[in-house]
MMTF fields as JSON, N, C-alpha, C and O atoms, coordinates in Angstrom:
{
  "mmtfVersion": "1.0.0",
  "mmtfProducer": "UNKNOWN",
  "numBonds": 435,
  "numAtoms": 436,
  "numGroups": 109,
  "numChains": 1,
  "numModels": 1,
  "chainsPerModel": [1],
  "groupsPerChain": [109],
  "chainIdList": ["A"],
  "bondAtomList": [4, 2, 8, 6, 12, 10, 16, 14, 20, 18, 24, 22, 28, 26, 32, 30, 36, 34, 40, 38, 44, 42, 48, 46, 52, 50, 56, 54, 60, 58, 64, 62, 68, 66, 72, 70, 76, 74, 80, 78, 84, 82, 88, 86, 92, 90, 96, 94, 100, 98, 104, 102, 108, 106, 112, 110, 116, 114, 120, 118, 124, 122, 128, 126, 132, 130, 136, 134, 140, 138, 144, 142, 148, 146, 152, 150, 156, 154, 160, 158, 164, 162, 168, 166, 172, 170, 176, 174, 180, 178, 184, 182, 188, 186, 192, 190, 196, 194, 200, 198, 204, 202, 208, 206, 212, 210, 216, 214, 220, 218, 224, 222, 228, 226, 232, 230, 236, 234, 240, 238, 244, 242, 248, 246, 252, 250, 256, 254, 260, 258, 264, 262, 268, 266, 272, 270, 276, 274, 280, 278, 284, 282, 288, 286, 292, 290, 296, 294, 300, 298, 304, 302, 308, 306, 312, 310, 316, 314, 320, 318, 324, 322, 328, 326, 332, 330, 336, 334, 340, 338, 344, 342, 348, 346, 352, 350, 356, 354, 360, 358, 364, 362, 368, 366, 372, 370, 376, 374, 380, 378, 384, 382, 388, 386, 392, 390, 396, 394, 400, 398, 404, 402, 408, 406, 412, 410, 416, 414, 420, 418, 424, 422, 428, 426, 432, 430],
  "bondOrderList": [1, 1, 1, 1, 1, 1, 1, 1, 1, 1, 1, 1, 1, 1, 1, 1, 1, 1, 1, 1, 1, 1, 1, 1, 1, 1, 1, 1, 1, 1, 1, 1, 1, 1, 1, 1, 1, 1, 1, 1, 1, 1, 1, 1, 1, 1, 1, 1, 1, 1, 1, 1, 1, 1, 1, 1, 1, 1, 1, 1, 1, 1, 1, 1, 1, 1, 1, 1, 1, 1, 1, 1, 1, 1, 1, 1, 1, 1, 1, 1, 1, 1, 1, 1, 1, 1, 1, 1, 1, 1, 1, 1, 1, 1, 1, 1, 1, 1, 1, 1, 1, 1, 1, 1, 1, 1, 1, 1],
  "groupList": [{"groupName": "MET", "atomNameList": ["N", "CA", "C", "O"], "elementList": ["N", "C", "C", "O"], "formalChargeList": [0, 0, 0, 0], "bondAtomList": [1, 0, 2, 1, 3, 2], "bondOrderList": [1, 1, 2], "singleLetterCode": "M", "chemCompType": "L-PEPTIDE LINKING"}, {"groupName": "GLY", "atomNameList": ["N", "CA", "C", "O"], "elementList": ["N", "C", "C", "O"], "formalChargeList": [0, 0, 0, 0], "bondAtomList": [1, 0, 2, 1, 3, 2], "bondOrderList": [1, 1, 2], "singleLetterCode": "G", "chemCompType": "PEPTIDE LINKING"}, {"groupName": "LYS", "atomNameList": ["N", "CA", "C", "O"], "elementList": ["N", "C", "C", "O"], "formalChargeList": [0, 0, 0, 0], "bondAtomList": [1, 0, 2, 1, 3, 2], "bondOrderList": [1, 1, 2], "singleLetterCode": "K", "chemCompType": "L-PEPTIDE LINKING"}, {"groupName": "PRO", "atomNameList": ["N", "CA", "C", "O"], "elementList": ["N", "C", "C", "O"], "formalChargeList": [0, 0, 0, 0], "bondAtomList": [1, 0, 2, 1, 3, 2], "bondOrderList": [1, 1, 2], "singleLetterCode": "P", "chemCompType": "L-PEPTIDE LINKING"}, {"groupName": "ASN", "atomNameList": ["N", "CA", "C", "O"], "elementList": ["N", "C", "C", "O"], "formalChargeList": [0, 0, 0, 0], "bondAtomList": [1, 0, 2, 1, 3, 2], "bondOrderList": [1, 1, 2], "singleLetterCode": "N", "chemCompType": "L-PEPTIDE LINKING"}, {"groupName": "ASP", "atomNameList": ["N", "CA", "C", "O"], "elementList": ["N", "C", "C", "O"], "formalChargeList": [0, 0, 0, 0], "bondAtomList": [1, 0, 2, 1, 3, 2], "bondOrderList": [1, 1, 2], "singleLetterCode": "D", "chemCompType": "L-PEPTIDE LINKING"}, {"groupName": "LEU", "atomNameList": ["N", "CA", "C", "O"], "elementList": ["N", "C", "C", "O"], "formalChargeList": [0, 0, 0, 0], "bondAtomList": [1, 0, 2, 1, 3, 2], "bondOrderList": [1, 1, 2], "singleLetterCode": "L", "chemCompType": "L-PEPTIDE LINKING"}, {"groupName": "VAL", "atomNameList": ["N", "CA", "C", "O"], "elementList": ["N", "C", "C", "O"], "formalChargeList": [0, 0, 0, 0], "bondAtomList": [1, 0, 2, 1, 3, 2], "bondOrderList": [1, 1, 2], "singleLetterCode": "V", "chemCompType": "L-PEPTIDE LINKING"}, {"groupName": "GLN", "atomNameList": ["N", "CA", "C", "O"], "elementList": ["N", "C", "C", "O"], "formalChargeList": [0, 0, 0, 0], "bondAtomList": [1, 0, 2, 1, 3, 2], "bondOrderList": [1, 1, 2], "singleLetterCode": "Q", "chemCompType": "L-PEPTIDE LINKING"}, {"groupName": "THR", "atomNameList": ["N", "CA", "C", "O"], "elementList": ["N", "C", "C", "O"], "formalChargeList": [0, 0, 0, 0], "bondAtomList": [1, 0, 2, 1, 3, 2], "bondOrderList": [1, 1, 2], "singleLetterCode": "T", "chemCompType": "L-PEPTIDE LINKING"}, {"groupName": "ILE", "atomNameList": ["N", "CA", "C", "O"], "elementList": ["N", "C", "C", "O"], "formalChargeList": [0, 0, 0, 0], "bondAtomList": [1, 0, 2, 1, 3, 2], "bondOrderList": [1, 1, 2], "singleLetterCode": "I", "chemCompType": "L-PEPTIDE LINKING"}, {"groupName": "ARG", "atomNameList": ["N", "CA", "C", "O"], "elementList": ["N", "C", "C", "O"], "formalChargeList": [0, 0, 0, 0], "bondAtomList": [1, 0, 2, 1, 3, 2], "bondOrderList": [1, 1, 2], "singleLetterCode": "R", "chemCompType": "L-PEPTIDE LINKING"}, {"groupName": "ALA", "atomNameList": ["N", "CA", "C", "O"], "elementList": ["N", "C", "C", "O"], "formalChargeList": [0, 0, 0, 0], "bondAtomList": [1, 0, 2, 1, 3, 2], "bondOrderList": [1, 1, 2], "singleLetterCode": "A", "chemCompType": "L-PEPTIDE LINKING"}, {"groupName": "GLU", "atomNameList": ["N", "CA", "C", "O"], "elementList": ["N", "C", "C", "O"], "formalChargeList": [0, 0, 0, 0], "bondAtomList": [1, 0, 2, 1, 3, 2], "bondOrderList": [1, 1, 2], "singleLetterCode": "E", "chemCompType": "L-PEPTIDE LINKING"}, {"groupName": "HIS", "atomNameList": ["N", "CA", "C", "O"], "elementList": ["N", "C", "C", "O"], "formalChargeList": [0, 0, 0, 0], "bondAtomList": [1, 0, 2, 1, 3, 2], "bondOrderList": [1, 1, 2], "singleLetterCode": "H", "chemCompType": "L-PEPTIDE LINKING"}, {"groupName": "TRP", "atomNameList": ["N", "CA", "C", "O"], "elementList": ["N", "C", "C", "O"], "formalChargeList": [0, 0, 0, 0], "bondAtomList": [1, 0, 2, 1, 3, 2], "bondOrderList": [1, 1, 2], "singleLetterCode": "W", "chemCompType": "L-PEPTIDE LINKING"}, {"groupName": "SER", "atomNameList": ["N", "CA", "C", "O"], "elementList": ["N", "C", "C", "O"], "formalChargeList": [0, 0, 0, 0], "bondAtomList": [1, 0, 2, 1, 3, 2], "bondOrderList": [1, 1, 2], "singleLetterCode": "S", "chemCompType": "L-PEPTIDE LINKING"}, {"groupName": "TYR", "atomNameList": ["N", "CA", "C", "O"], "elementList": ["N", "C", "C", "O"], "formalChargeList": [0, 0, 0, 0], "bondAtomList": [1, 0, 2, 1, 3, 2], "bondOrderList": [1, 1, 2], "singleLetterCode": "Y", "chemCompType": "L-PEPTIDE LINKING"}, {"groupName": "PHE", "atomNameList": ["N", "CA", "C", "O"], "elementList": ["N", "C", "C", "O"], "formalChargeList": [0, 0, 0, 0], "bondAtomList": [1, 0, 2, 1, 3, 2], "bondOrderList": [1, 1, 2], "singleLetterCode": "F", "chemCompType": "L-PEPTIDE LINKING"}],
  "groupTypeList": [0, 1, 2, 3, 4, 5, 6, 7, 8, 1, 9, 6, 5, 6, 6, 10, 6, 11, 9, 10, 12, 6, 13, 3, 2, 14, 1, 15, 12, 10, 12, 2, 11, 10, 8, 8, 10, 16, 1, 13, 7, 6, 8, 7, 8, 8, 1, 16, 6, 17, 3, 12, 6, 14, 11, 6, 13, 8, 8, 1, 15, 10, 13, 12, 5, 15, 12, 5, 9, 13, 9, 1, 11, 16, 12, 2, 18, 17, 16, 6, 9, 2, 12, 1, 11, 13, 8, 18, 13, 2, 13, 2, 12, 16, 15, 13, 11, 6, 16, 1, 12, 10, 4, 6, 7, 6, 11, 2, 12],
  "groupIdList": [1, 2, 3, 4, 5, 6, 7, 8, 9, 10, 11, 12, 13, 14, 15, 16, 17, 18, 19, 20, 21, 22, 23, 24, 25, 26, 27, 28, 29, 30, 31, 32, 33, 34, 35, 36, 37, 38, 39, 40, 41, 42, 43, 44, 45, 46, 47, 48, 49, 50, 51, 52, 53, 54, 55, 56, 57, 58, 59, 60, 61, 62, 63, 64, 65, 66, 67, 68, 69, 70, 71, 72, 73, 74, 75, 76, 77, 78, 79, 80, 81, 82, 83, 84, 85, 86, 87, 88, 89, 90, 91, 92, 93, 94, 95, 96, 97, 98, 99, 100, 101, 102, 103, 104, 105, 106, 107, 108, 109],
  "secStructList": [7, 7, 7, 6, 6, 7, 7, 7, 6, 6, 2, 2, 2, 2, 2, 2, 2, 2, 2, 6, 1, 1, 1, 7, 3, 3, 2, 2, 2, 2, 2, 2, 2, 2, 2, 2, 2, 6, 6, 6, 7, 7, 7, 7, 7, 2, 2, 2, 2, 2, 2, 2, 2, 2, 2, 2, 2, 2, 6, 6, 1, 3, 3, 3, 3, 3, 3, 3, 7, 6, 6, 1, 7, 3, 3, 3, 3, 3, 3, 3, 7, 2, 2, 2, 2, 2, 2, 2, 2, 2, 2, 2, 2, 2, 2, 2, 2, 2, 2, 2, 2, 2, 2, 2, 2, 2, 2, 2, 7],
  "xCoordList": [-35.327, -35.124, -35.405, -36.355, -34.598, -34.763, -35.91, -36.357, -36.368, -37.408, -36.775, -35.577, -37.552, -36.998, -36.316, -35.408, -36.736, -36.135, -34.926, -34.355, -34.531, -33.325, -32.102, -32.003, -31.18, -29.955, -28.914, -28.784, -28.18, -27.068, -26.069, -25.761, -25.575, -24.65, -23.488, -22.877, -23.186, -22.073, -22.417, -21.567, -23.65, -23.997, -24.499, -24.503, -24.919, -25.479, -24.471, -24.82, -23.236, -22.214, -22.062, -22.001, -22.003, -21.87, -23.051, -22.861, -24.253, -25.447, -25.465, -25.847, -25.055, -25.005, -23.974, -24.257, -22.78, -21.721, -22.161, -21.911, -22.81, -23.283, -24.357, -24.368, -25.241, -26.368, -25.917, -26.529, -24.863, -24.404, -23.225, -22.637, -22.877, -21.737, -21.972, -21.029, -23.196, -23.478, -23.738, -23.324, -24.427, -24.731, -25.02, -25.462, -24.773, -25.074, -26.572, -27.413, -26.879, -28.268, -28.389, -27.433, -29.579, -29.832, -30.315, -30.66, -30.335, -30.625, -31.905, -31.89, -33.016, -34.298, -34.227, -34.763, -33.574, -33.453, -32.59, -32.843, -31.582, -30.744, -31.598, -31.57, -32.359, -33.208, -34.245, -34.467, -34.88, -35.898, -35.293, -35.911, -34.109, -33.465, -33.105, -33.3, -32.583, -32.259, -33.537, -33.546, -34.599, -35.88, -36.396, -36.852, -36.322, -36.822, -36.026, -36.609, -34.711, -33.858, -33.962, -33.823, -34.206, -34.304, -35.69, -35.978, -36.535, -37.882, -38.712, -39.545, -38.481, -39.212, -38.852, -39.546, -37.788, -37.394, -36.576, -36.797, -35.639, -34.778, -35.353, -35.663, -35.489, -35.962, -34.974, -34.788, -34.341, -33.347, -34.042, -34.576, -34.021, -34.658, -33.734, -32.51, -34.336, -33.556, -32.594, -31.492, -33.015, -32.162, -30.898, -29.943, -30.88, -29.68, -28.956, -27.726, -29.726, -29.143, -28.269, -27.116, -28.804, -28.059, -26.804, -25.797, -26.812, -25.534, -24.509, -23.314, -24.986, -24.076, -23.498, -22.301, -24.337, -23.849, -22.812, -21.782, -23.093, -22.148, -20.821, -19.753, -20.89, -19.679, -18.872, -17.65, -19.566, -18.876, -18.227, -17.149, -18.89, -18.318, -17.074, -16.075, -17.123, -15.957, -14.773, -13.619, -15.071, -14.004, -13.434, -12.436, -14.066, -13.569, -14.023, -13.491, -15.004, -15.476, -16.586, -16.809, -17.28, -18.305, -18.125, -17.497, -18.689, -18.712, -20.117, -20.871, -20.459, -21.816, -21.794, -20.956, -22.732, -22.918, -24.408, -25.235, -24.74, -26.135, -26.584, -25.865, -27.787, -28.381, -29.893, -30.397, -30.603, -32.053, -32.48, -31.904, -33.499, -34.069, -35.003, -35.212, -35.561, -36.491, -37.764, -38.491, -38.037, -39.212, -38.882, -39.757, -37.622, -37.21, -36.712, -36.326, -36.716, -36.201, -34.687, -34.114, -34.06, -32.619, -32.275, -32.887, -31.296, -30.889, -29.412, -28.833, -28.819, -27.44, -27.441, -28.158, -26.638, -26.46, -25.099, -24.08, -25.103, -23.894, -23.323, -24.058, -21.997, -21.314, -20.047, -19.51, -19.584, -18.371, -17.127, -17.06, -16.153, -14.823, -13.994, -14.462, -12.789, -11.902, -11.67, -11.709, -11.427, -11.243, -12.509, -12.427, -13.674, -14.938, -15.122, -15.643, -14.695, -14.786, -13.881, -14.258, -12.7, -11.784, -12.357, -12.274, -12.937, -13.531, -14.722, -14.91, -15.523, -16.66, -16.188, -16.775, -15.141, -14.631, -14.134, -14.35, -13.469, -12.989, -14.16, -14.166, -15.152, -16.303, -17.141, -17.677, -17.25, -18.004, -17.322, -17.989, -16.008, -15.269, -15.41, -15.585, -15.335, -15.471, -16.869, -17.014, -17.897, -19.274, -19.467, -20.109, -18.925, -19.076, -18.408, -18.94, -17.243, -16.552, -17.403, -17.619, -17.882, -18.664, -19.974, -20.306, -20.72, -22.013, -21.824, -22.654, -20.764, -20.47, -20.186, -20.647, -19.431, -19.111, -20.374, -20.56, -21.228, -22.483, -23.361, -23.962, -23.441, -24.227, -23.709, -24.498, -22.384, -21.81, -22.26, -22.652, -22.199, -22.609, -24.098, -24.488, -24.921, -26.36, -26.694, -27.632, -25.947, -26.216, -25.696, -26.267, -24.598, -23.939, -24.106, -23.78, -24.589, -24.674, -25.834, -26.054],
  "yCoordList": [-19.651, -20.57, -19.818, -19.039, -20.05, -19.372, -19.927, -21.056, -19.126, -19.574, -20.503, -20.393, -21.423, -22.382, -21.718, -22.304, -20.503, -19.895, -19.022, -18.395, -18.977, -18.239, -19.019, -20.228, -18.317, -18.961, -18.923, -17.918, -20.0, -20.011, -18.962, -18.876, -18.173, -17.112, -17.659, -18.661, -17.01, -17.413, -18.385, -18.681, -18.892, -19.87, -19.237, -19.892, -17.986, -17.365, -17.335, -17.644, -16.969, -16.943, -18.317, -18.438, -19.344, -20.715, -21.085, -21.67, -20.751, -21.075, -20.337, -20.906, -19.078, -18.302, -18.903, -19.125, -19.165, -19.719, -21.052, -21.315, -21.881, -23.17, -22.997, -23.709, -22.06, -21.86, -21.389, -21.748, -20.599, -20.112, -20.902, -20.523, -22.006, -22.803, -23.414, -23.532, -23.802, -24.453, -23.474, -23.705, -22.377, -21.395, -20.049, -19.984, -18.972, -17.638, -17.484, -18.018, -16.739, -16.47, -15.033, -14.457, -14.461, -13.128, -13.288, -14.389, -12.188, -12.23, -12.951, -13.822, -12.608, -13.234, -14.737, -15.516, -15.156, -16.583, -17.307, -18.471, -16.632, -17.23, -17.505, -18.605, -16.496, -16.652, -17.748, -18.562, -17.78, -18.794, -20.194, -21.145, -20.332, -21.642, -22.182, -23.365, -21.316, -21.73, -22.179, -23.2, -21.42, -21.77, -23.102, -23.954, -23.273, -24.494, -25.724, -26.731, -25.642, -26.793, -27.17, -28.341, -26.181, -26.471, -26.956, -27.088, -27.216, -27.672, -26.584, -26.86, -25.35, -24.18, -23.828, -23.025, -24.411, -24.112, -22.827, -22.005, -22.649, -21.458, -20.391, -20.652, -19.198, -18.067, -16.927, -16.422, -16.524, -15.461, -14.146, -13.984, -13.233, -11.931, -11.023, -11.134, -10.127, -9.216, -8.382, -8.064, -8.026, -7.221, -7.931, -7.286, -9.242, -10.029, -10.42, -10.417, -10.758, -11.277, -10.255, -10.542, -9.081, -8.126, -7.581, -7.398, -7.311, -6.961, -8.098, -7.851, -9.352, -10.497, -10.594, -10.83, -10.414, -10.446, -9.345, -9.572, -8.17, -7.046, -7.37, -7.112, -7.932, -8.302, -9.364, -9.26, -10.394, -11.453, -10.913, -11.355, -9.962, -9.337, -8.527, -8.578, -7.786, -7.007, -7.906, -7.529, -9.104, -10.043, -10.762, -11.477, -10.574, -11.207, -12.638, -13.355, -13.069, -14.451, -14.632, -15.739, -13.553, -13.595, -12.376, -11.39, -12.467, -11.311, -11.187, -12.159, -9.971, -9.729, -9.127, -8.288, -9.579, -9.039, -8.81, -9.612, -7.728, -7.436, -8.283, -8.424, -8.842, -9.634, -9.618, -9.171, -10.108, -10.178, -11.464, -12.529, -11.345, -12.509, -13.23, -12.792, -14.344, -15.094, -14.309, -14.626, -13.28, -12.436, -11.206, -10.385, -11.08, -9.969, -8.746, -7.755, -8.802, -7.68, -7.775, -8.864, -6.636, -6.599, -6.784, -6.161, -7.641, -7.903, -8.272, -8.691, -8.11, -8.545, -10.045, -10.554, -10.747, -12.188, -12.415, -11.895, -13.192, -13.435, -14.807, -15.784, -14.863, -16.126, -16.196, -15.178, -17.431, -17.633, -17.296, -17.536, -16.741, -16.572, -17.791, -18.632, -17.883, -18.978, -18.925, -19.949, -17.719, -17.56, -17.954, -18.493, -17.689, -18.053, -19.559, -20.077, -20.26, -21.736, -22.298, -23.232, -21.727, -22.173, -21.878, -22.713, -20.692, -20.313, -21.21, -21.604, -21.529, -22.426, -23.765, -24.282, -24.33, -25.625, -25.528, -26.447, -24.423, -24.232, -24.133, -24.779, -23.317, -23.123, -24.394, -24.691, -25.136, -26.394, -27.382, -28.017, -27.515, -28.427, -28.002, -28.846, -26.724, -26.209, -26.501, -26.924, -26.271, -26.547, -28.039, -28.4, -28.894, -30.338, -30.777, -31.627, -30.205, -30.512, -30.066, -30.826, -28.82, -28.253, -29.006, -29.38, -29.231, -29.909, -31.363, -31.891, -32.005, -33.361, -33.408, -34.313, -32.437, -32.385, -32.116, -32.713, -31.236, -30.956, -32.199, -32.509, -32.908, -34.149, -35.175, -35.872, -35.28, -36.211, -35.861, -36.737, -34.566, -34.132, -34.422, -34.883, -34.155, -34.38, -35.857, -36.186, -36.735, -38.162, -38.787, -39.759, -38.223, -38.884, -38.154, -38.713, -36.958, -36.197, -36.666, -36.137],
  "zCoordList": [-114.862, -115.974, -117.282, -117.362, -118.276, -119.558, -120.378, -120.174, -121.293, -122.22, -123.254, -123.515, -123.854, -124.817, -126.011, -126.599, -126.38, -127.559, -127.23, -128.122, -125.947, -125.587, -126.062, -125.852, -126.699, -127.159, -126.053, -125.353, -125.892, -124.96, -125.439, -126.628, -124.501, -124.859, -125.683, -125.311, -126.787, -127.63, -128.74, -129.58, -128.767, -129.796, -131.089, -132.131, -131.039, -132.238, -133.379, -134.518, -133.091, -134.14, -134.783, -136.006, -133.951, -134.449, -135.344, -136.41, -134.921, -135.706, -137.04, -138.062, -137.033, -138.279, -139.22, -140.398, -138.707, -139.557, -140.166, -141.343, -139.369, -139.879, -140.949, -141.953, -140.727, -141.635, -143.015, -144.021, -143.071, -144.383, -144.933, -145.946, -144.263, -144.715, -146.09, -146.873, -146.402, -147.676, -148.817, -149.953, -148.502, -149.541, -148.902, -147.754, -149.641, -149.114, -148.841, -149.564, -147.777, -147.426, -146.939, -146.42, -147.115, -146.567, -145.125, -144.698, -144.386, -142.96, -142.591, -141.722, -143.231, -142.916, -143.161, -142.372, -144.244, -144.559, -143.528, -143.218, -143.0, -141.952, -140.719, -140.168, -140.289, -139.103, -139.306, -138.41, -140.469, -140.751, -140.791, -140.313, -141.348, -141.446, -140.055, -139.776, -139.194, -137.829, -137.117, -136.429, -137.284, -136.668, -137.213, -136.451, -138.523, -139.172, -138.731, -138.328, -138.808, -138.489, -137.013, -136.661, -136.147, -134.711, -134.307, -133.118, -135.271, -134.951, -134.294, -133.431, -134.708, -134.202, -132.754, -132.131, -132.212, -130.832, -130.756, -129.867, -131.673, -131.667, -132.583, -133.745, -132.049, -132.838, -132.661, -131.554, -133.756, -133.709, -134.065, -135.162, -133.13, -133.338, -134.157, -134.079, -134.939, -135.772, -134.944, -135.391, -133.73, -132.86, -132.415, -131.981, -132.518, -132.223, -133.502, -133.553, -134.541, -135.776, -136.493, -136.815, -136.743, -137.57, -136.901, -137.585, -135.588, -134.946, -135.03, -135.195, -134.915, -135.02, -136.435, -136.601, -137.446, -138.832, -139.061, -139.696, -138.544, -138.695, -138.004, -138.557, -136.799, -136.049, -136.795, -136.902, -137.312, -138.054, -139.323, -139.721, -139.946, -141.149, -140.788, -141.506, -139.691, -139.248, -138.899, -139.1, -138.373, -138.014, -139.233, -139.127, -140.386, -141.605, -141.781, -142.628, -140.991, -141.069, -142.091, -142.58, -142.414, -143.463, -144.349, -143.964, -145.537, -146.431, -146.988, -147.039, -147.407, -147.881, -149.285, -149.612, -150.093, -151.441, -151.652, -151.217, -152.312, -152.623, -153.808, -154.798, -153.687, -154.763, -154.574, -153.544, -155.571, -155.48, -154.78, -155.001, -153.933, -153.261, -154.223, -155.355, -153.754, -154.587, -154.876, -155.818, -154.064, -154.311, -155.147, -155.422, -155.551, -156.391, -155.638, -156.257, -154.321, -153.532, -153.416, -153.45, -153.282, -153.114, -151.63, -150.763, -151.35, -149.961, -149.925, -150.927, -148.751, -148.546, -148.327, -147.466, -149.104, -148.939, -148.284, -148.738, -147.223, -146.448, -146.776, -146.914, -146.899, -147.168, -146.319, -145.881, -146.101, -145.312, -146.114, -147.319, -145.431, -146.002, -145.594, -144.827, -146.095, -145.689, -144.179, -143.497, -143.671, -142.22, -141.46, -140.357, -142.043, -141.428, -141.35, -140.362, -142.395, -142.367, -141.271, -140.563, -141.138, -140.092, -138.71, -137.81, -138.539, -137.259, -136.932, -135.782, -137.946, -137.732, -137.181, -136.231, -137.76, -137.29, -135.855, -135.066, -135.504, -134.131, -133.159, -132.112, -133.517, -132.631, -132.512, -131.445, -133.599, -133.568, -132.621, -131.804, -132.725, -131.847, -130.389, -129.51, -130.134, -128.782, -128.23, -127.083, -129.057, -128.633, -128.347, -127.36, -129.188, -128.986, -127.691, -126.977, -127.379, -126.118, -124.929, -123.985, -124.99, -123.896, -123.694, -122.57, -124.774, -124.634, -124.193, -123.453, -124.629, -124.186, -122.693, -121.996, -122.203, -120.778, -119.958, -118.898, -120.43, -119.728, -119.702, -118.673, -120.809, -120.851, -119.861, -119.222, -119.722, -118.74, -117.325, -116.555, -116.991, -115.658, -115.437, -114.364, -116.443, -116.303, -116.108, -115.381, -116.739, -116.637, -115.35, -114.855, -114.799, -113.681, -112.357, -111.31, -112.371, -111.114, -110.261, -109.172]
}
C-alpha cells in the first residue's frame, strides 16, 4: 500500500497546471500550494517537481520567466501558455472520468 503523500502516477502534471492556472508561481511556491490545498496530504518533492516543470516547459504547456520572489531572491516563475490551458482542461476531464469510475467501483463492488 502506498504512503498518503504518494501521488498517483500521472497526476503531478495536472496538479502543477492547476496550481499555476490563476497566477505564475516559482517552484517552491507550487509545491507549498499543492501541500496546503491538499490539507498537508500531498507533498511534492523537488526531485519530482523540477523534472516535471522542465518537461511541461518542453511540451509548450508552461513558460518560465525570471523574477524576484517576495523575499527578494531571483527565481523562475512558471505560467500557463494557451496550449497549457487547453491541456489542463483535457487532463482535468480525464481525471474526473477516471476518479468517477473508480468511485463507482468502490461503492458498488
